[in-house]
TORKOL-4160 file (C-alpha; in steps of 0.2 Angstrom, whole numbers, padded with zeros to 4 digits, m for minus):
397
<pt num="1" X="m0388" Y="m1257" Z="m0874"/>
<pt num="2" X="m0402" Y="m1247" Z="m0866"/>
<pt num="3" X="m0414" Y="m1261" Z="m0871"/>
<pt num="4" X="m0403" Y="m1274" Z="m0863"/>
<pt num="5" X="m0403" Y="m1264" Z="m0846"/>
<pt num="6" X="m0422" Y="m1261" Z="m0848"/>
<pt num="7" X="m0424" Y="m1280" Z="m0850"/>
<pt num="8" X="m0413" Y="m1284" Z="m0835"/>
<pt num="9" X="m0422" Y="m1271" Z="m0824"/>
<pt num="10" X="m0439" Y="m1278" Z="m0829"/>
<pt num="11" X="m0432" Y="m1296" Z="m0825"/>
<pt num="12" X="m0425" Y="m1290" Z="m0808"/>
<pt num="13" X="m0442" Y="m1282" Z="m0804"/>
<pt num="14" X="m0451" Y="m1298" Z="m0809"/>
<pt num="15" X="m0440" Y="m1309" Z="m0799"/>
<pt num="16" X="m0441" Y="m1298" Z="m0783"/>
<pt num="17" X="m0459" Y="m1298" Z="m0784"/>
<pt num="18" X="m0459" Y="m1317" Z="m0786"/>
<pt num="19" X="m0448" Y="m1319" Z="m0771"/>
<pt num="20" X="m0458" Y="m1307" Z="m0761"/>
<pt num="21" X="m0474" Y="m1317" Z="m0765"/>
<pt num="22" X="m0466" Y="m1334" Z="m0762"/>
<pt num="23" X="m0458" Y="m1329" Z="m0745"/>
<pt num="24" X="m0474" Y="m1319" Z="m0738"/>
<pt num="25" X="m0480" Y="m1324" Z="m0721"/>
<pt num="26" X="m0494" Y="m1337" Z="m0722"/>
<pt num="27" X="m0507" Y="m1331" Z="m0710"/>
<pt num="28" X="m0518" Y="m1342" Z="m0699"/>
<pt num="29" X="m0532" Y="m1341" Z="m0711"/>
<pt num="30" X="m0520" Y="m1346" Z="m0725"/>
<pt num="31" X="m0515" Y="m1361" Z="m0715"/>
<pt num="32" X="m0533" Y="m1366" Z="m0710"/>
<pt num="33" X="m0538" Y="m1365" Z="m0729"/>
<pt num="34" X="m0524" Y="m1377" Z="m0733"/>
<pt num="35" X="m0530" Y="m1389" Z="m0720"/>
<pt num="36" X="m0547" Y="m1388" Z="m0728"/>
<pt num="37" X="m0555" Y="m1379" Z="m0713"/>
<pt num="38" X="m0553" Y="m1396" Z="m0703"/>
<pt num="39" X="m0556" Y="m1387" Z="m0686"/>
<pt num="40" X="m0573" Y="m1380" Z="m0692"/>
<pt num="41" X="m0581" Y="m1394" Z="m0702"/>
<pt num="42" X="m0598" Y="m1399" Z="m0696"/>
<pt num="43" X="m0599" Y="m1385" Z="m0683"/>
<pt num="44" X="m0609" Y="m1369" Z="m0682"/>
<pt num="45" X="m0596" Y="m1355" Z="m0683"/>
<pt num="46" X="m0596" Y="m1338" Z="m0677"/>
<pt num="47" X="m0582" Y="m1326" Z="m0682"/>
<pt num="48" X="m0575" Y="m1310" Z="m0673"/>
<pt num="49" X="m0568" Y="m1300" Z="m0687"/>
<pt num="50" X="m0567" Y="m1283" Z="m0696"/>
<pt num="51" X="m0559" Y="m1276" Z="m0712"/>
<pt num="52" X="m0542" Y="m1283" Z="m0706"/>
<pt num="53" X="m0548" Y="m1301" Z="m0707"/>
<pt num="54" X="m0541" Y="m1306" Z="m0724"/>
<pt num="55" X="m0529" Y="m1319" Z="m0731"/>
<pt num="56" X="m0512" Y="m1315" Z="m0738"/>
<pt num="57" X="m0521" Y="m1312" Z="m0755"/>
<pt num="58" X="m0533" Y="m1299" Z="m0747"/>
<pt num="59" X="m0549" Y="m1309" Z="m0747"/>
<pt num="60" X="m0560" Y="m1306" Z="m0732"/>
<pt num="61" X="m0560" Y="m1321" Z="m0720"/>
<pt num="62" X="m0579" Y="m1319" Z="m0718"/>
<pt num="63" X="m0581" Y="m1322" Z="m0736"/>
<pt num="64" X="m0569" Y="m1337" Z="m0736"/>
<pt num="65" X="m0578" Y="m1345" Z="m0721"/>
<pt num="66" X="m0595" Y="m1341" Z="m0728"/>
<pt num="67" X="m0591" Y="m1351" Z="m0744"/>
<pt num="68" X="m0582" Y="m1366" Z="m0735"/>
<pt num="69" X="m0590" Y="m1369" Z="m0718"/>
<pt num="70" X="m0607" Y="m1366" Z="m0709"/>
<pt num="71" X="m0604" Y="m1348" Z="m0704"/>
<pt num="72" X="m0619" Y="m1342" Z="m0694"/>
<pt num="73" X="m0614" Y="m1325" Z="m0685"/>
<pt num="74" X="m0601" Y="m1311" Z="m0685"/>
<pt num="75" X="m0595" Y="m1301" Z="m0670"/>
<pt num="76" X="m0587" Y="m1284" Z="m0672"/>
<pt num="77" X="m0575" Y="m1273" Z="m0661"/>
<pt num="78" X="m0572" Y="m1255" Z="m0659"/>
<pt num="79" X="m0572" Y="m1246" Z="m0675"/>
<pt num="80" X="m0585" Y="m1258" Z="m0682"/>
<pt num="81" X="m0585" Y="m1271" Z="m0696"/>
<pt num="82" X="m0577" Y="m1259" Z="m0709"/>
<pt num="83" X="m0565" Y="m1250" Z="m0697"/>
<pt num="84" X="m0572" Y="m1233" Z="m0700"/>
<pt num="85" X="m0581" Y="m1229" Z="m0684"/>
<pt num="86" X="m0572" Y="m1216" Z="m0673"/>
<pt num="87" X="m0562" Y="m1221" Z="m0657"/>
<pt num="88" X="m0573" Y="m1223" Z="m0642"/>
<pt num="89" X="m0589" Y="m1222" Z="m0651"/>
<pt num="90" X="m0601" Y="m1236" Z="m0648"/>
<pt num="91" X="m0605" Y="m1248" Z="m0663"/>
<pt num="92" X="m0622" Y="m1254" Z="m0667"/>
<pt num="93" X="m0626" Y="m1272" Z="m0672"/>
<pt num="94" X="m0631" Y="m1273" Z="m0690"/>
<pt num="95" X="m0633" Y="m1285" Z="m0705"/>
<pt num="96" X="m0617" Y="m1287" Z="m0715"/>
<pt num="97" X="m0621" Y="m1284" Z="m0733"/>
<pt num="98" X="m0608" Y="m1295" Z="m0739"/>
<pt num="99" X="m0613" Y="m1311" Z="m0730"/>
<pt num="100" X="m0631" Y="m1307" Z="m0725"/>
<pt num="101" X="m0626" Y="m1312" Z="m0707"/>
<pt num="102" X="m0630" Y="m1302" Z="m0691"/>
<pt num="103" X="m0614" Y="m1293" Z="m0685"/>
<pt num="104" X="m0616" Y="m1292" Z="m0666"/>
<pt num="105" X="m0607" Y="m1277" Z="m0659"/>
<pt num="106" X="m0594" Y="m1280" Z="m0645"/>
<pt num="107" X="m0591" Y="m1262" Z="m0643"/>
<pt num="108" X="m0609" Y="m1256" Z="m0638"/>
<pt num="109" X="m0620" Y="m1262" Z="m0624"/>
<pt num="110" X="m0608" Y="m1276" Z="m0621"/>
<pt num="111" X="m0589" Y="m1278" Z="m0623"/>
<pt num="112" X="m0591" Y="m1297" Z="m0620"/>
<pt num="113" X="m0601" Y="m1309" Z="m0631"/>
<pt num="114" X="m0617" Y="m1313" Z="m0621"/>
<pt num="115" X="m0624" Y="m1331" Z="m0619"/>
<pt num="116" X="m0638" Y="m1326" Z="m0631"/>
<pt num="117" X="m0625" Y="m1320" Z="m0644"/>
<pt num="118" X="m0616" Y="m1337" Z="m0643"/>
<pt num="119" X="m0631" Y="m1348" Z="m0641"/>
<pt num="120" X="m0632" Y="m1353" Z="m0660"/>
<pt num="121" X="m0613" Y="m1357" Z="m0662"/>
<pt num="122" X="m0602" Y="m1371" Z="m0658"/>
<pt num="123" X="m0585" Y="m1363" Z="m0661"/>
<pt num="124" X="m0580" Y="m1344" Z="m0660"/>
<pt num="125" X="m0566" Y="m1340" Z="m0673"/>
<pt num="126" X="m0556" Y="m1324" Z="m0670"/>
<pt num="127" X="m0547" Y="m1315" Z="m0685"/>
<pt num="128" X="m0542" Y="m1297" Z="m0683"/>
<pt num="129" X="m0526" Y="m1287" Z="m0684"/>
<pt num="130" X="m0519" Y="m1280" Z="m0668"/>
<pt num="131" X="m0505" Y="m1267" Z="m0667"/>
<pt num="132" X="m0495" Y="m1275" Z="m0652"/>
<pt num="133" X="m0498" Y="m1263" Z="m0637"/>
<pt num="134" X="m0509" Y="m1265" Z="m0622"/>
<pt num="135" X="m0521" Y="m1251" Z="m0624"/>
<pt num="136" X="m0527" Y="m1255" Z="m0642"/>
<pt num="137" X="m0544" Y="m1262" Z="m0638"/>
<pt num="138" X="m0543" Y="m1277" Z="m0650"/>
<pt num="139" X="m0532" Y="m1287" Z="m0637"/>
<pt num="140" X="m0546" Y="m1283" Z="m0624"/>
<pt num="141" X="m0560" Y="m1290" Z="m0637"/>
<pt num="142" X="m0550" Y="m1306" Z="m0639"/>
<pt num="143" X="m0548" Y="m1308" Z="m0620"/>
<pt num="144" X="m0567" Y="m1305" Z="m0617"/>
<pt num="145" X="m0571" Y="m1318" Z="m0631"/>
<pt num="146" X="m0559" Y="m1330" Z="m0622"/>
<pt num="147" X="m0568" Y="m1327" Z="m0606"/>
<pt num="148" X="m0585" Y="m1329" Z="m0614"/>
<pt num="149" X="m0580" Y="m1345" Z="m0622"/>
<pt num="150" X="m0574" Y="m1353" Z="m0606"/>
<pt num="151" X="m0590" Y="m1348" Z="m0597"/>
<pt num="152" X="m0601" Y="m1354" Z="m0611"/>
<pt num="153" X="m0591" Y="m1370" Z="m0615"/>
<pt num="154" X="m0588" Y="m1365" Z="m0633"/>
<pt num="155" X="m0573" Y="m1368" Z="m0643"/>
<pt num="156" X="m0562" Y="m1353" Z="m0647"/>
<pt num="157" X="m0550" Y="m1353" Z="m0662"/>
<pt num="158" X="m0538" Y="m1339" Z="m0665"/>
<pt num="159" X="m0531" Y="m1337" Z="m0683"/>
<pt num="160" X="m0514" Y="m1330" Z="m0679"/>
<pt num="161" X="m0507" Y="m1314" Z="m0686"/>
<pt num="162" X="m0490" Y="m1305" Z="m0685"/>
<pt num="163" X="m0487" Y="m1292" Z="m0671"/>
<pt num="164" X="m0482" Y="m1276" Z="m0682"/>
<pt num="165" X="m0470" Y="m1271" Z="m0668"/>
<pt num="166" X="m0461" Y="m1288" Z="m0670"/>
<pt num="167" X="m0459" Y="m1301" Z="m0657"/>
<pt num="168" X="m0444" Y="m1295" Z="m0648"/>
<pt num="169" X="m0449" Y="m1278" Z="m0642"/>
<pt num="170" X="m0454" Y="m1279" Z="m0623"/>
<pt num="171" X="m0455" Y="m1262" Z="m0614"/>
<pt num="172" X="m0465" Y="m1250" Z="m0604"/>
<pt num="173" X="m0475" Y="m1249" Z="m0588"/>
<pt num="174" X="m0484" Y="m1263" Z="m0579"/>
<pt num="175" X="m0503" Y="m1262" Z="m0576"/>
<pt num="176" X="m0509" Y="m1258" Z="m0559"/>
<pt num="177" X="m0524" Y="m1270" Z="m0555"/>
<pt num="178" X="m0535" Y="m1255" Z="m0549"/>
<pt num="179" X="m0534" Y="m1247" Z="m0567"/>
<pt num="180" X="m0539" Y="m1263" Z="m0577"/>
<pt num="181" X="m0551" Y="m1258" Z="m0590"/>
<pt num="182" X="m0555" Y="m1260" Z="m0609"/>
<pt num="183" X="m0539" Y="m1250" Z="m0613"/>
<pt num="184" X="m0529" Y="m1261" Z="m0601"/>
<pt num="185" X="m0536" Y="m1278" Z="m0599"/>
<pt num="186" X="m0522" Y="m1290" Z="m0597"/>
<pt num="187" X="m0507" Y="m1289" Z="m0585"/>
<pt num="188" X="m0494" Y="m1287" Z="m0599"/>
<pt num="189" X="m0481" Y="m1273" Z="m0602"/>
<pt num="190" X="m0487" Y="m1259" Z="m0613"/>
<pt num="191" X="m0477" Y="m1267" Z="m0627"/>
<pt num="192" X="m0478" Y="m1285" Z="m0625"/>
<pt num="193" X="m0470" Y="m1293" Z="m0641"/>
<pt num="194" X="m0483" Y="m1307" Z="m0643"/>
<pt num="195" X="m0495" Y="m1312" Z="m0656"/>
<pt num="196" X="m0514" Y="m1313" Z="m0652"/>
<pt num="197" X="m0512" Y="m1332" Z="m0652"/>
<pt num="198" X="m0498" Y="m1331" Z="m0640"/>
<pt num="199" X="m0507" Y="m1319" Z="m0628"/>
<pt num="200" X="m0523" Y="m1330" Z="m0629"/>
<pt num="201" X="m0513" Y="m1345" Z="m0623"/>
<pt num="202" X="m0504" Y="m1336" Z="m0609"/>
<pt num="203" X="m0521" Y="m1328" Z="m0603"/>
<pt num="204" X="m0529" Y="m1345" Z="m0604"/>
<pt num="205" X="m0516" Y="m1355" Z="m0595"/>
<pt num="206" X="m0513" Y="m1342" Z="m0582"/>
<pt num="207" X="m0532" Y="m1340" Z="m0579"/>
<pt num="208" X="m0531" Y="m1321" Z="m0582"/>
<pt num="209" X="m0549" Y="m1320" Z="m0588"/>
<pt num="210" X="m0558" Y="m1335" Z="m0580"/>
<pt num="211" X="m0555" Y="m1348" Z="m0567"/>
<pt num="212" X="m0561" Y="m1360" Z="m0581"/>
<pt num="213" X="m0549" Y="m1364" Z="m0596"/>
<pt num="214" X="m0557" Y="m1361" Z="m0613"/>
<pt num="215" X="m0556" Y="m1375" Z="m0626"/>
<pt num="216" X="m0543" Y="m1364" Z="m0636"/>
<pt num="217" X="m0534" Y="m1368" Z="m0652"/>
<pt num="218" X="m0522" Y="m1357" Z="m0661"/>
<pt num="219" X="m0519" Y="m1359" Z="m0680"/>
<pt num="220" X="m0501" Y="m1354" Z="m0681"/>
<pt num="221" X="m0493" Y="m1344" Z="m0695"/>
<pt num="222" X="m0479" Y="m1349" Z="m0706"/>
<pt num="223" X="m0464" Y="m1339" Z="m0711"/>
<pt num="224" X="m0465" Y="m1327" Z="m0697"/>
<pt num="225" X="m0451" Y="m1325" Z="m0684"/>
<pt num="226" X="m0449" Y="m1314" Z="m0669"/>
<pt num="227" X="m0437" Y="m1302" Z="m0677"/>
<pt num="228" X="m0449" Y="m1298" Z="m0691"/>
<pt num="229" X="m0459" Y="m1282" Z="m0691"/>
<pt num="230" X="m0474" Y="m1280" Z="m0703"/>
<pt num="231" X="m0463" Y="m1273" Z="m0717"/>
<pt num="232" X="m0454" Y="m1289" Z="m0717"/>
<pt num="233" X="m0469" Y="m1300" Z="m0720"/>
<pt num="234" X="m0473" Y="m1297" Z="m0738"/>
<pt num="235" X="m0491" Y="m1294" Z="m0733"/>
<pt num="236" X="m0502" Y="m1279" Z="m0738"/>
<pt num="237" X="m0506" Y="m1267" Z="m0723"/>
<pt num="238" X="m0525" Y="m1265" Z="m0720"/>
<pt num="239" X="m0529" Y="m1250" Z="m0708"/>
<pt num="240" X="m0535" Y="m1258" Z="m0691"/>
<pt num="241" X="m0543" Y="m1241" Z="m0687"/>
<pt num="242" X="m0544" Y="m1224" Z="m0695"/>
<pt num="243" X="m0528" Y="m1217" Z="m0687"/>
<pt num="244" X="m0517" Y="m1232" Z="m0690"/>
<pt num="245" X="m0514" Y="m1228" Z="m0709"/>
<pt num="246" X="m0498" Y="m1238" Z="m0712"/>
<pt num="247" X="m0487" Y="m1252" Z="m0705"/>
<pt num="248" X="m0476" Y="m1240" Z="m0695"/>
<pt num="249" X="m0490" Y="m1231" Z="m0687"/>
<pt num="250" X="m0490" Y="m1243" Z="m0672"/>
<pt num="251" X="m0473" Y="m1237" Z="m0667"/>
<pt num="252" X="m0479" Y="m1219" Z="m0667"/>
<pt num="253" X="m0495" Y="m1224" Z="m0657"/>
<pt num="254" X="m0484" Y="m1231" Z="m0643"/>
<pt num="255" X="m0473" Y="m1215" Z="m0643"/>
<pt num="256" X="m0486" Y="m1201" Z="m0643"/>
<pt num="257" X="m0503" Y="m1209" Z="m0640"/>
<pt num="258" X="m0502" Y="m1211" Z="m0621"/>
<pt num="259" X="m0497" Y="m1193" Z="m0618"/>
<pt num="260" X="m0510" Y="m1186" Z="m0630"/>
<pt num="261" X="m0524" Y="m1193" Z="m0619"/>
<pt num="262" X="m0521" Y="m1178" Z="m0607"/>
<pt num="263" X="m0527" Y="m1166" Z="m0620"/>
<pt num="264" X="m0521" Y="m1148" Z="m0615"/>
<pt num="265" X="m0521" Y="m1142" Z="m0634"/>
<pt num="266" X="m0509" Y="m1156" Z="m0640"/>
<pt num="267" X="m0509" Y="m1160" Z="m0658"/>
<pt num="268" X="m0502" Y="m1177" Z="m0663"/>
<pt num="269" X="m0508" Y="m1178" Z="m0681"/>
<pt num="270" X="m0525" Y="m1187" Z="m0678"/>
<pt num="271" X="m0535" Y="m1186" Z="m0695"/>
<pt num="272" X="m0519" Y="m1184" Z="m0705"/>
<pt num="273" X="m0508" Y="m1197" Z="m0714"/>
<pt num="274" X="m0495" Y="m1193" Z="m0701"/>
<pt num="275" X="m0506" Y="m1198" Z="m0686"/>
<pt num="276" X="m0495" Y="m1200" Z="m0670"/>
<pt num="277" X="m0479" Y="m1195" Z="m0679"/>
<pt num="278" X="m0478" Y="m1177" Z="m0671"/>
<pt num="279" X="m0481" Y="m1168" Z="m0655"/>
<pt num="280" X="m0485" Y="m1150" Z="m0655"/>
<pt num="281" X="m0494" Y="m1138" Z="m0642"/>
<pt num="282" X="m0496" Y="m1119" Z="m0639"/>
<pt num="283" X="m0486" Y="m1120" Z="m0622"/>
<pt num="284" X="m0471" Y="m1129" Z="m0629"/>
<pt num="285" X="m0454" Y="m1118" Z="m0627"/>
<pt num="286" X="m0438" Y="m1120" Z="m0636"/>
<pt num="287" X="m0430" Y="m1131" Z="m0622"/>
<pt num="288" X="m0443" Y="m1145" Z="m0626"/>
<pt num="289" X="m0435" Y="m1149" Z="m0643"/>
<pt num="290" X="m0417" Y="m1150" Z="m0636"/>
<pt num="291" X="m0423" Y="m1160" Z="m0621"/>
<pt num="292" X="m0431" Y="m1173" Z="m0633"/>
<pt num="293" X="m0416" Y="m1174" Z="m0644"/>
<pt num="294" X="m0405" Y="m1178" Z="m0629"/>
<pt num="295" X="m0416" Y="m1191" Z="m0623"/>
<pt num="296" X="m0423" Y="m1201" Z="m0638"/>
<pt num="297" X="m0410" Y="m1213" Z="m0642"/>
<pt num="298" X="m0413" Y="m1224" Z="m0657"/>
<pt num="299" X="m0424" Y="m1211" Z="m0666"/>
<pt num="300" X="m0422" Y="m1194" Z="m0675"/>
<pt num="301" X="m0431" Y="m1179" Z="m0668"/>
<pt num="302" X="m0435" Y="m1163" Z="m0678"/>
<pt num="303" X="m0442" Y="m1146" Z="m0674"/>
<pt num="304" X="m0460" Y="m1145" Z="m0681"/>
<pt num="305" X="m0475" Y="m1134" Z="m0680"/>
<pt num="306" X="m0494" Y="m1135" Z="m0683"/>
<pt num="307" X="m0508" Y="m1123" Z="m0680"/>
<pt num="308" X="m0508" Y="m1129" Z="m0662"/>
<pt num="309" X="m0490" Y="m1123" Z="m0659"/>
<pt num="310" X="m0472" Y="m1128" Z="m0660"/>
<pt num="311" X="m0465" Y="m1145" Z="m0655"/>
<pt num="312" X="m0456" Y="m1160" Z="m0662"/>
<pt num="313" X="m0458" Y="m1173" Z="m0676"/>
<pt num="314" X="m0451" Y="m1191" Z="m0674"/>
<pt num="315" X="m0443" Y="m1203" Z="m0686"/>
<pt num="316" X="m0442" Y="m1220" Z="m0677"/>
<pt num="317" X="m0430" Y="m1234" Z="m0681"/>
<pt num="318" X="m0441" Y="m1249" Z="m0680"/>
<pt num="319" X="m0427" Y="m1260" Z="m0674"/>
<pt num="320" X="m0420" Y="m1250" Z="m0660"/>
<pt num="321" X="m0424" Y="m1237" Z="m0647"/>
<pt num="322" X="m0436" Y="m1239" Z="m0632"/>
<pt num="323" X="m0453" Y="m1232" Z="m0638"/>
<pt num="324" X="m0460" Y="m1232" Z="m0620"/>
<pt num="325" X="m0446" Y="m1223" Z="m0613"/>
<pt num="326" X="m0447" Y="m1210" Z="m0626"/>
<pt num="327" X="m0465" Y="m1208" Z="m0622"/>
<pt num="328" X="m0461" Y="m1206" Z="m0604"/>
<pt num="329" X="m0448" Y="m1192" Z="m0608"/>
<pt num="330" X="m0462" Y="m1184" Z="m0619"/>
<pt num="331" X="m0473" Y="m1184" Z="m0603"/>
<pt num="332" X="m0460" Y="m1177" Z="m0592"/>
<pt num="333" X="m0455" Y="m1163" Z="m0604"/>
<pt num="334" X="m0474" Y="m1159" Z="m0605"/>
<pt num="335" X="m0476" Y="m1159" Z="m0586"/>
<pt num="336" X="m0461" Y="m1147" Z="m0584"/>
<pt num="337" X="m0466" Y="m1136" Z="m0598"/>
<pt num="338" X="m0483" Y="m1133" Z="m0591"/>
<pt num="339" X="m0477" Y="m1133" Z="m0573"/>
<pt num="340" X="m0488" Y="m1148" Z="m0569"/>
<pt num="341" X="m0504" Y="m1140" Z="m0576"/>
<pt num="342" X="m0505" Y="m1154" Z="m0590"/>
<pt num="343" X="m0512" Y="m1164" Z="m0575"/>
<pt num="344" X="m0520" Y="m1151" Z="m0565"/>
<pt num="345" X="m0530" Y="m1144" Z="m0580"/>
<pt num="346" X="m0536" Y="m1160" Z="m0587"/>
<pt num="347" X="m0554" Y="m1164" Z="m0585"/>
<pt num="348" X="m0558" Y="m1179" Z="m0573"/>
<pt num="349" X="m0563" Y="m1190" Z="m0587"/>
<pt num="350" X="m0548" Y="m1186" Z="m0598"/>
<pt num="351" X="m0537" Y="m1189" Z="m0583"/>
<pt num="352" X="m0545" Y="m1206" Z="m0578"/>
<pt num="353" X="m0543" Y="m1212" Z="m0597"/>
<pt num="354" X="m0525" Y="m1207" Z="m0596"/>
<pt num="355" X="m0522" Y="m1217" Z="m0580"/>
<pt num="356" X="m0531" Y="m1232" Z="m0588"/>
<pt num="357" X="m0520" Y="m1231" Z="m0604"/>
<pt num="358" X="m0504" Y="m1228" Z="m0594"/>
<pt num="359" X="m0509" Y="m1242" Z="m0582"/>
<pt num="360" X="m0507" Y="m1232" Z="m0565"/>
<pt num="361" X="m0511" Y="m1215" Z="m0557"/>
<pt num="362" X="m0495" Y="m1216" Z="m0547"/>
<pt num="363" X="m0486" Y="m1209" Z="m0562"/>
<pt num="364" X="m0492" Y="m1191" Z="m0557"/>
<pt num="365" X="m0482" Y="m1191" Z="m0541"/>
<pt num="366" X="m0468" Y="m1201" Z="m0548"/>
<pt num="367" X="m0464" Y="m1187" Z="m0561"/>
<pt num="368" X="m0464" Y="m1174" Z="m0547"/>
<pt num="369" X="m0451" Y="m1183" Z="m0536"/>
<pt num="370" X="m0441" Y="m1195" Z="m0547"/>
<pt num="371" X="m0431" Y="m1193" Z="m0563"/>
<pt num="372" X="m0437" Y="m1202" Z="m0579"/>
<pt num="373" X="m0422" Y="m1213" Z="m0578"/>
<pt num="374" X="m0428" Y="m1219" Z="m0560"/>
<pt num="375" X="m0445" Y="m1222" Z="m0567"/>
<pt num="376" X="m0439" Y="m1232" Z="m0582"/>
<pt num="377" X="m0428" Y="m1242" Z="m0570"/>
<pt num="378" X="m0443" Y="m1246" Z="m0559"/>
<pt num="379" X="m0451" Y="m1255" Z="m0574"/>
<pt num="380" X="m0436" Y="m1267" Z="m0576"/>
<pt num="381" X="m0440" Y="m1281" Z="m0563"/>
<pt num="382" X="m0458" Y="m1283" Z="m0570"/>
<pt num="383" X="m0451" Y="m1283" Z="m0588"/>
<pt num="384" X="m0438" Y="m1296" Z="m0584"/>
<pt num="385" X="m0451" Y="m1307" Z="m0575"/>
<pt num="386" X="m0463" Y="m1305" Z="m0590"/>
<pt num="387" X="m0449" Y="m1310" Z="m0603"/>
<pt num="388" X="m0445" Y="m1325" Z="m0593"/>
<pt num="389" X="m0463" Y="m1330" Z="m0590"/>
<pt num="390" X="m0469" Y="m1328" Z="m0608"/>
<pt num="391" X="m0456" Y="m1340" Z="m0615"/>
<pt num="392" X="m0467" Y="m1355" Z="m0611"/>
<pt num="393" X="m0481" Y="m1348" Z="m0622"/>
<pt num="394" X="m0471" Y="m1342" Z="m0637"/>
<pt num="395" X="m0476" Y="m1351" Z="m0654"/>
<pt num="396" X="m0462" Y="m1343" Z="m0664"/>
<pt num="397" X="m0443" Y="m1342" Z="m0663"/>
């Protein structure tokens, strides 16, 4: 009898694995491969990529293209070609040991491909995994590449990938034009619910980056829908950067990442496997925990402590709750616990980075005179308009 159940168990495991493989999302690179790289044949190809540029089997896109088309140059974002450089640290151009090609840095002396960088190519291909929020710089790298291709009359091809936060979550604060930066390049909500391909189409059609439209093509995924988060895709997660260790990390990045830009002795787990999952500081008082529990619908909040002090740890439900609203409550609680010094004591460069990430400097005075519910309500006209406007550019149901 035990042998029978063991056989059934093994068969079930095999079938589950088989179904998992068969139903896995086909990425843009997988679809391009099936079509024998038709968009790239006979052309000199440049590729914007890093360690996340892989097909569904884990093979690097740059190796796939090197074997099948005339790949002549690589371009790399923040964190470098291998995704190991620290946040905010300039990346040097270098020779890629796997392909022998020059990997031009797009996070060094320039954030946009220069005419010289693009001179030897006919088409620029983009294949990197984003995390689905406005301040993560891969979306800005894509936008700058779109702009450069429009200006230099180069084709731009995006190999589409899933949004790890899903395609339905649209939330957060708008971007004030005066705070447009590389951590806030496109006028979208903090959480936009779009794939990189969809964002590129919207940016191109609305002339967000250039008055000239780029010759843009998006290679669509198969077996991906808007209700799916990364865990539903059947794909292996490759860390986009050192502190996004797993496929749920993007949810926590939205939750705690913005507030942590202010510093003030805050520990959010950077450098640990639980990066962005908790929030502790020496100035936190017991009322902090009860406030966060009462405000954070759709997620669990636990008391937590680290060497930096006491605070909270979060457990999000990836299909419910408002991450951006919870982030605002975190900011409001921090403001009141420090009697406003979280802003007053922040160095100017930290404060400016916070405003760029958050999207506006108005939040400082809003917190002082408005309830968080009023601030969240003020986002709604923009969010409703964006949801309606983005429909024309969505590639997936």
